[in-house]
C-alpha positions in Angstrom: 59.3 90.4 262.1 57.4 87.1 262.2 54.9 88.6 264.7 54.3 91.5 262.4 53.7 89.2 259.5 51.3 87.1 261.5 49.3 90.1 262.6 49.1 91.3 259.1 47.9 87.9 257.9 45.2 87.9 260.6 43.9 91.3 259.4 43.3 90.1 255.9 39.8 89.6 254.6 38.3 86.1 255.1 38.5 85.3 251.4 42.2 86.2 251.4 42.9 84.1 254.5 41.1 80.9 253.5 39.8 81.2 249.9 37.4 78.5 248.8 38.9 76.1 246.4 37.1 74.8 243.3 36.5 71.4 244.9 33.4 69.8 246.2 35.0 69.3 249.6 36.0 73.0 249.9 32.7 74.4 248.6 30.7 72.2 251.0 32.3 73.8 254.0 30.3 77.0 253.1 27.4 77.5 255.4 23.9 79.0 254.7 23.9 82.6 256.0 21.7 83.3 259.0 19.8 85.9 257.0 18.6 83.3 254.5 17.6 80.9 257.3 15.5 83.7 258.8 14.1 85.4 255.6 11.5 82.8 254.7 9.9 84.8 251.9 11.4 86.1 248.7 10.2 87.6 245.3 11.4 86.1 242.1 11.2 88.3 238.9 11.1 86.9 235.4 11.4 89.8 233.1 13.0 90.3 229.7 12.1 90.6 226.0 9.8 87.6 226.3 7.4 90.0 228.0 6.8 91.6 224.6 5.0 88.6 223.0 3.8 87.9 226.5 3.2 84.1 226.1 5.9 82.3 228.1 9.5 82.9 229.1 10.6 80.0 226.9 9.1 81.7 223.8 12.5 81.9 222.0 12.9 78.2 222.5 10.2 77.7 219.9 11.6 80.4 217.6 15.3 80.0 217.8 17.0 80.9 214.5 19.6 78.2 215.1 18.9 74.7 214.1 19.3 71.9 216.7 17.8 73.5 219.7 14.5 71.7 219.6 16.0 69.0 221.8 15.5 71.3 224.8 11.8 70.8 224.4 11.6 67.5 222.7 11.0 69.0 219.3 12.6 71.4 216.7 12.3 75.2 217.1 9.9 77.3 215.1 11.3 79.6 212.4 9.3 81.7 209.9 10.7 79.6 207.1 8.9 76.5 208.4 5.6 78.1 207.3 6.0 76.3 204.0 6.4 72.8 205.5 3.7 70.2 204.8 0.8 69.9 207.2 1.9 66.5 208.1 5.4 67.7 209.1 4.0 70.7 211.0 1.6 68.5 213.0 4.5 66.2 213.9 6.8 69.0 214.9 4.1 71.2 216.6 1.2 69.0 217.8 -1.8 71.4 218.1 -2.3 70.6 221.8 1.3 70.9 222.8 2.9 74.1 224.3 5.1 74.4 221.2 2.1 74.1 218.9 0.2 76.7 220.9 3.2 79.0 220.9 3.5 78.7 217.1 -0.2 79.4 216.6 0.0 82.3 219.0 3.0 83.8 217.2 1.5 83.5 213.7 -1.9 84.9 214.9 -0.3 87.9 216.6 2.9 88.7 214.8 2.9 86.7 211.5 5.6 84.5 209.9 8.2 87.2 209.3 8.8 88.3 212.9 11.7 86.7 214.8 12.5 86.8 218.5 15.2 89.4 218.0 12.6 91.7 216.5 11.2 91.9 220.1 14.5 93.2 221.6 14.1 96.9 220.6 10.4 96.6 221.6 11.3 95.8 225.1 11.6 99.4 226.3 10.7 99.2 230.0 9.6 102.8 229.6 7.5 102.7 232.8 10.0 100.8 234.9 10.1 102.4 238.3 12.7 100.5 240.5 11.7 102.6 243.6 8.1 101.6 243.3 9.0 97.9 242.7 11.2 97.9 245.8 8.6 99.5 248.0 6.0 97.0 246.8 8.4 94.1 247.7 9.0 95.6 251.1 5.3 96.1 251.7 4.7 92.4 250.6 6.8 91.3 253.5 9.6 89.8 251.3 13.1 89.7 252.8 14.9 89.2 249.5 14.5 89.6 245.8 15.9 87.6 242.9 15.9 89.1 239.4 16.5 87.2 236.1 19.7 88.9 235.0 20.0 86.6 232.0 17.6 83.9 230.9 17.8 81.3 228.1 17.2 84.0 225.5 20.7 85.2 226.4 19.5 88.8 226.8 21.5 90.4 229.6 19.6 92.8 231.8 22.7 94.9 232.4 25.1 96.7 230.1 27.6 93.9 229.8 30.8 94.1 227.8 30.5 90.5 226.8 27.5 90.5 224.4 25.6 93.2 222.4 22.3 91.5 223.4 22.0 93.6 226.5 19.6 96.2 228.1 22.2 98.9 227.9 22.6 98.6 224.1 19.0 98.1 223.0 15.5 98.1 224.4 15.5 99.8 227.8 19.0 101.3 227.2 19.6 101.3 231.0 21.1 99.1 233.7 18.1 97.2 234.9 20.1 95.0 237.3 22.0 97.9 238.8 19.0 100.2 239.1 16.9 97.6 240.9 19.9 96.7 243.1 20.1 100.2 244.6 16.4 100.5 245.5 16.0 96.9 246.8 18.9 97.4 249.1 17.7 100.8 250.2 14.5 99.0 251.4 16.7 96.7 253.5 16.2 93.6 251.3 18.8 91.2 250.1 19.3 91.1 246.3 20.0 88.1 244.2 20.5 87.4 240.5 19.3 84.5 238.3 21.6 83.3 235.5 21.3 80.4 233.1 24.1 78.0 234.0 23.8 74.9 231.8 21.3 75.8 229.1 20.4 78.3 226.4 17.6 78.7 224.0 19.5 81.0 221.7 23.3 80.8 221.5 24.5 78.6 218.6 27.8 78.1 220.4 26.1 75.9 223.0 27.2 73.5 224.3 30.7 74.2 223.1 33.6 75.3 225.4 33.3 78.8 224.0 29.7 79.1 225.3 30.8 77.7 228.6 33.5 80.3 228.9 31.1 83.0 228.0 28.6 81.8 230.5 31.2 81.7 233.2 32.5 85.2 232.3 29.0 86.8 232.5 28.3 85.3 236.0 31.7 86.6 237.2 31.0 90.0 235.8 27.7 90.1 237.8 29.5 89.1 241.0 32.2 91.8 240.5 29.8 94.6 239.4 26.8 94.1 241.6 27.9 91.9 244.6 24.7 89.9 244.7 23.8 88.1 247.9 22.5 85.1 245.8 23.6 83.7 242.5 20.6 81.6 241.4 21.7 79.2 238.7 19.4 77.2 236.5 20.0 73.9 234.6 18.6 71.5 232.1 20.5 68.3 233.1 18.9 65.8 230.8 19.6 66.8 227.1 23.4 67.1 227.2 24.9 63.7 227.8 28.3 62.1 227.6 29.3 59.1 225.4 27.9 56.7 228.0 24.5 58.4 228.1 25.0 60.1 231.5 24.2 63.8 232.1 27.3 65.9 231.5 28.8 66.5 235.0 29.2 69.9 236.7 32.9 70.1 235.8 32.0 70.4 232.2 30.3 73.8 233.0 33.2 74.8 235.4 30.6 75.0 238.1 33.0 74.6 241.0 35.2 77.4 239.7 32.3 79.8 239.4 30.8 79.0 242.8 34.3 79.5 244.4 34.5 82.8 242.5 31.2 84.0 244.0 32.4 83.1 247.6 35.9 84.5 247.2 35.0 87.7 245.4 32.2 88.8 247.6 32.9 91.3 250.3 31.7 88.8 253.0 31.7 85.2 251.7 29.7 84.1 254.8 26.8 86.3 253.7 26.3 85.0 250.2 25.0 81.8 248.8 23.9 79.9 245.7 21.4 77.2 244.9 22.0 73.7 243.7 21.4 74.1 240.0 24.9 73.7 238.6 24.8 70.2 237.1 25.4 66.9 238.8 28.6 65.7 240.3 30.0 62.4 239.0 28.4 60.6 241.9 25.0 62.2 241.3 25.2 64.7 244.1 24.8 68.4 243.8 26.8 71.5 244.5 25.4 74.7 246.2 24.0 75.8 249.6 20.4 74.9 249.3 18.0 72.8 247.2 15.4 74.3 244.9 12.4 72.2 244.1 10.3 73.9 241.4 6.5 74.1 241.6 6.8 71.0 243.8 6.2 71.1 247.5 7.9 68.6 249.9 5.9 66.5 252.3 8.2 66.4 255.4 10.4 68.6 257.5 13.8 68.9 255.9 17.0 68.8 258.0 18.8 71.1 255.5 17.7 74.5 254.3 15.7 74.5 251.1 13.7 76.9 249.0 10.6 76.2 246.9 10.2 78.4 243.8 6.8 78.9 242.2 4.9 81.5 240.3 1.6 83.4 240.7 1.0 82.3 237.1 0.5 78.5 237.0 1.7 78.3 233.3 4.4 80.9 232.7 7.1 82.6 234.8 7.2 85.6 232.5 4.2 87.8 231.9 1.5 86.1 229.9 -1.4 87.8 228.2 -3.4 84.6 227.8 -4.0 84.1 231.5 -7.2 85.6 232.9 -7.1 87.4 236.2 -9.0 84.5 237.9 -6.2 82.1 236.9 -3.6 83.6 239.2 -2.7 82.3 242.7 -4.7 84.2 245.3 -3.4 85.8 248.4 -5.2 83.2 250.5 -3.5 80.5 248.6 -0.1 82.2 248.8 -0.3 82.7 252.6 -1.3 79.0 253.0 1.6 78.0 250.7 4.1 80.1 252.7 3.0 78.7 256.1 3.2 75.2 254.8 6.7 75.6 253.3 8.1 77.4 256.3 6.7 74.7 258.6 9.1 72.3 256.8 12.2 74.4 257.1 11.8 76.0 253.7 11.7 79.5 252.1 9.1 80.4 249.5 10.4 82.3 246.5 7.3 83.5 244.7 7.6 84.8 241.1 6.0 87.7 239.3 6.2 88.6 235.6 6.1 92.3 234.9 4.8 93.6 231.5 7.3 94.8 228.9 6.8 98.4 229.8 7.9 97.7 233.4 4.5 97.8 235.1 3.5 95.0 237.5 -0.1 93.8 236.8 -2.6 94.9 239.4 -3.6 91.4 240.1 0.0 90.5 241.1 0.4 93.7 243.1 -2.8 93.0 245.1 -1.8 89.5 245.9 1.6 90.7 247.2 0.1 93.6 249.2 -2.5 91.3 250.8 0.2 88.9 251.7 2.2 91.7 253.3 -0.9 92.7 255.3 -1.1 89.2 256.6 2.6 89.1 257.6 2.2 92.3 259.5 -0.1 90.5 261.9 1.4 87.0 261.7 5.0 87.5 260.7 6.2 86.5 264.2 5.2 82.9 263.3 7.2 83.1 260.0 10.4 85.2 260.2 13.3 83.6 262.0 11.1 80.6 263.0 12.3 77.0 263.0 10.3 73.8 262.5 8.4 72.3 265.4 8.6 68.5 266.1 5.8 68.0 263.6 4.8 70.3 260.8 1.1 69.8 260.6 -2.0 68.5 262.3 -5.1 68.7 260.1 -5.5 72.3 258.8 -2.8 73.6 261.2 0.9 74.2 260.4 3.4 74.6 263.1 6.6 76.7 263.6 8.6 77.5 266.7 10.9 80.0 268.3 12.5 79.1 271.7 9.6 78.3 274.0 6.9 79.7 271.6 5.0 77.3 269.3 2.9 78.9 266.6 -0.1 77.0 265.4 -1.3 78.5 262.1 -4.9 77.6 261.2 -5.2 77.6 257.4 -9.0 77.8 257.9 -10.9 79.5 260.7 -12.0 76.8 263.2 -15.8 76.2 262.8 -16.4 74.8 266.3 -16.3 77.0 269.4 -13.3 74.9 270.6 -10.6 72.8 269.0 -7.9 70.4 270.4 -4.3 70.1 269.3 -2.9 66.7 270.1 0.6 67.8 269.0 1.1 69.8 272.3 0.5 66.9 274.7 4.1 66.7 275.8 4.5 70.4 276.4 3.4 72.3 279.5 1.4 75.3 278.1 1.6 78.6 280.0 -0.4 80.9 277.7 -2.1 81.1 274.4 -2.8 84.2 272.3 -4.3 84.9 268.9 -1.8 87.1 267.0 -3.4 90.4 266.1 -6.0 90.1 268.9 -4.7 88.9 272.3 -5.0 86.1 274.9 -7.5 83.3 274.4 -8.8 80.7 276.8 -7.4 77.2 276.9 -7.3 74.0 278.9 -4.7 71.2 278.8 -5.2 67.5 279.4 -3.3 64.3 278.6 -5.3 64.2 275.3 -4.1 67.6 274.1 -4.5 71.4 274.2 -8.0 72.7 273.9 -8.4 76.3 272.7 -11.5 78.4 272.8 -12.1 80.2 269.5 -12.6 83.9 269.9 -15.6 85.6 268.3 -13.7 87.8 265.9 -11.0 87.1 263.3 -7.9 89.3 263.4 -7.2 89.0 259.6 -8.7 87.8 256.4 -7.1 84.3 256.3 -4.7 82.0 258.1 -4.9 82.6 261.9 -2.0 82.2 264.2 -2.2 80.9 267.8 1.0 81.7 269.7 1.5 79.0 272.4 4.1 79.7 275.1 5.4 76.5 276.7 7.6 75.7 279.7 9.7 73.4 277.7 
């Protein structure tokens, strides 16, 4: 009988055998999945009703109908009623050169004083949204995972949730955006993640009360149960909400440990899911989560732990913005260089796009992604499943490694007929090839590895020399 019970226990799912507990010690035993270590390149999508005014994804923060939310941006929110305030008060609250001041002027110029943010909800129709086309684009771009904003600070849920009427099933698109994209992204062999605001809101007047916290927890759990995301990508604003001693409210206030444990324990395979570190700070100042997420801020050294840099093709907004000219977007050349640099330091690059309200992805964004995908078809061996070399750069070169192969990615085409890499002096080189073209001549001496530059370029930018070594 005891043997039968033991065998039955051993056949239980991992989560049932050893569930993660809502403690820092338990959660920190969770490991980053191999697929995330190898993926290197992901697509972030900021899409919601803020695509209708098309200024910035924080648009509602300047228009919130609930008093008291201005602290999120250092000033009070804009409401139509404030049109009668004195010029002196308006200049104090909305300095003309500030983002809040620009947003207010943009709103008044384009929509007038009687339009509120909620008036945009039924206008967000997504009538041209084609999840199959999106997924094919992301696959062609060379991305290995996709993260969609399931709910941002405007508290509009992109799925037909039972927990709020502000959702894409009830108004606007009247469809399950999260679920429709999940099917097509996974059909392309890509991992699927979901962004959710974890410690902030621009809209909900219950914030930061316990009822809002419970609501936030419940919507994240609903996403886990309904869509089984590979990533829950939380987001925070740690500064504004503080305790009586002036310290940021700790992660326990937001029930962060409980929600992360729920993700692990309610996923089909807890070892294959993960979350970032934006869940509020622990009492000792440390963070929870599987990987760190610097935002629009590159790191300058190889990191021992896995990390992910998030940035956007638009330097100003994460959501679609009508005010940015085409020449203002990140180019494919810049994106490829960015990717090579981040990967050389043990990071992933999560690059953001902002679709229009109708569901179309602007041509300028599509072209950047497609050109990046074309580069990865030639040079992907130096990116996917690679690991850092002993040094990440030498001049315009960035290095990655797999076993006995070192990849030297030249961000610029070498101008001289030969160049020398000093970083390879301690490695016995057996062969060198230019990815996309073939073997190239080289000589090795105590001062470095000298490579002869071939006459033709194999791609438009960033050129990879694969160097096989004996050690």
